[in-house]
N, C-alpha and C positions, 0 to 999 in steps of 0.2 A: 504494500500500500504506500502511496506517495501523499504526503501532506505538505502544505506550505504554511509557514508561520513567520511572524515578525519576532525578532529577539534583539536584546541589547547585550553587548559584550562588556562584562564588568569583572574586574579582578580575576581574569583568566577563565571565566565561565560565561556561557551563553545563557541568558535568562529570558524565557519567553515573555512577550508583552501580554499575551492573553493565555495563561497556562490552562485555564478551564476548558479551552477549545481543543486541547491535545488529546488524541486517542492513543496514547502510549502508556505503558506501565512503568513504575519506578524500576530502575535498573535495566530496562530494555535498551539494547544496542541500536543505534540509529546512525545514518550517514548524513552529515550536514554539508550543504553546499552554500558557501557564503557569497551573497550578492551585495557588495558594499555600496551600491548606488543609494544615496540618501533619499532620493525621490524617484518614484516610477516615472517613466518617460512621459506619460500623459500629464502628470502633475508639473513636470518641468516645462512642458510646452504651454500648459494653461497659465503658468506664472508669467509668460511672455505675451499673453493675448492682448494686453492693453499698451504694450510698449510702443512709444512714438505717437500715441493718441492724445489729443487735448482733453481737458476735463469735459468739455461739451460733447465731444465725440464719444467718450466713455459713457456719459449719461444717455446718449442716444442708443448706443449698443445695448445697454442694460434695459432701457425701456422696451426695445424691440424684443429682447430675450424674454422679458416678463410678460409680454403680450402673446399668450399661447395661440390665440386665434390666427395670428400671422403665420405660425408654423403649421398648425393643424387644420386650418380652414374654419369657417364659421359653421356651427351646427345649431339648428333651431332646438330650443328646449321643448320637451314634450308638453 
């Protein structure tokens, strides 16, 4: 079985961020693959989304994003 989890490396030990979500027993041997990217690629890209935009442009983008009808079309209520 393969599981993916977030962990913090402290004092020579990996400590799971959410230990209750692990489906392993104490003492069970596991293989750990370390991915030291602090942020997943999607988060890194999202952090750049407003780069180079003015405050007015950012407000316009957020207004459009919050207006679901623009994305999903208008639907008449029953």
